[in-house]
C-alpha positions in Angstrom: 0.0 0.0 0.0 1.1 3.5 -0.7 0.5 6.2 1.8 0.0 9.6 0.3 -0.5 12.7 2.5 -0.8 16.1 1.1 -1.2 18.5 4.0 -2.5 21.5 2.2 -3.1 22.9 -1.3 -0.8 25.7 -2.3 -2.1 29.2 -1.7 -2.6 30.2 -5.3 -3.7 33.8 -4.7 -0.6 34.5 -2.6 1.7 33.0 -5.2 0.1 35.0 -8.0 0.2 38.2 -6.1 3.9 37.6 -5.2 4.7 36.8 -8.9 2.9 40.0 -10.0 4.7 42.1 -7.5 8.0 40.5 -8.6 7.1 41.1 -12.2 6.4 44.7 -11.7 9.7 45.3 -9.8 11.6 43.3 -12.4 10.0 45.3 -15.2 10.8 48.6 -13.6 14.4 47.5 -12.9 15.0 46.4 -16.5 13.3 49.5 -17.8 15.5 51.7 -15.6 18.6 49.8 -16.8 17.6 50.6 -20.4 17.0 54.4 -19.7 13.3 53.9 -19.1 12.6 52.2 -22.4 8.9 51.5 -22.7 9.5 48.5 -24.9 11.7 46.9 -22.3 9.1 47.5 -19.6 6.3 46.0 -21.7 8.3 43.1 -22.9 9.4 42.1 -19.4 5.8 42.4 -18.2 4.5 40.3 -21.1 7.0 37.6 -20.4 6.3 37.7 -16.7 2.5 37.5 -17.3 3.0 34.5 -19.5 5.0 32.8 -16.8 2.5 33.7 -14.1 -0.6 32.6 -16.0 1.0 29.2 -17.0 2.2 28.7 -13.4 -1.2 29.4 -12.1 -2.8 26.9 -14.4 -0.3 24.3 -13.5 -0.8 24.7 -9.8 -4.6 24.9 -10.1 -4.7 21.8 -12.3 -2.1 19.8 -10.3 -3.7 20.2 -6.9 -7.4 19.8 -8.0 -8.0 16.3 -6.6 -8.4 15.7 -2.9 -6.9 12.6 -1.5 -8.6 10.8 1.3 -7.7 7.2 0.6 -4.5 5.3 0.9 -4.8 3.2 -2.2 -2.6 3.0 -5.2 -5.2 4.5 -7.5 -5.0 7.8 -5.6 -1.2 7.8 -6.2 -1.7 7.1 -9.9 -4.3 9.9 -10.1 -1.9 12.4 -8.6 0.9 11.5 -10.9 -1.3 11.6 -13.9 -2.8 15.0 -12.9 0.7 16.5 -12.4 1.9 15.0 -15.7 -1.1 16.4 -17.7 -0.8 19.8 -16.0 2.9 19.9 -16.8 2.3 19.1 -20.4 -0.5 21.6 -20.7 1.7 24.3 -19.0 4.6 23.7 -21.4 2.3 23.8 -24.5 0.5 27.0 -23.3 3.9 28.7 -22.5 5.2 27.7 -25.9 2.1 29.0 -27.8 2.0 32.2 -25.8 5.7 32.9 -26.3 5.4 32.1 -30.0 2.5 34.5 -30.3 4.5 37.2 -28.4 7.5 36.7 -30.7 5.4 36.6 -33.9 3.1 39.6 -33.2 5.1 41.6 -30.7 7.2 43.6 -33.2 7.8 46.5 -30.8 8.8 44.2 -27.9 12.4 43.7 -26.8 12.7 40.0 -27.3 15.7 39.3 -24.9 13.8 41.0 -22.1 10.6 39.1 -22.9 12.5 35.8 -22.4 14.4 37.1 -19.4 11.1 38.1 -17.7 9.6 34.8 -18.5 12.5 32.8 -17.1 13.0 34.8 -14.0 9.3 34.8 -13.0 9.0 31.1 -13.8 11.9 30.4 -11.4 10.5 32.8 -8.9 7.1 30.9 -9.1 8.8 27.6 -8.4 10.7 29.0 -5.4 7.7 30.8 -4.0 5.6 27.6 -4.4 8.2 25.7 -2.5 8.2 28.2 0.4 4.5 28.7 0.5 3.7 25.0 0.6 6.4 23.8 3.0 5.2 22.0 6.0 6.5 23.6 9.2 5.4 20.7 11.4 7.7 17.8 12.1 6.2 14.6 11.0 
């Protein structure tokens, strides 16, 4: 038998607000670095919003099922939900980035990618900190 215990679902609203705050600060910092270039600010914000929206979808979809049983089918359900959410997140991010590159002629492409990567990594780190269990088991 497999024992699965998920103590709590991730606080999605807190993570999204943290990512949006980080995206705003990052956009302002990159824009200041480029002498307050509007295209840098918008490009970084677009990349950060793509990362935030795909991360939100992944977390929402991954932690949808509630596990009450200790059977192996529950473990399989969790793994398959996370796998499907990961695949959908990757496809969504790829499509949104492709659209931004294709139709964002005025956007600064390196800063778009940099905003996406930094906020994606920030989302993973904030998710790890927000969902850590402070109780000793």
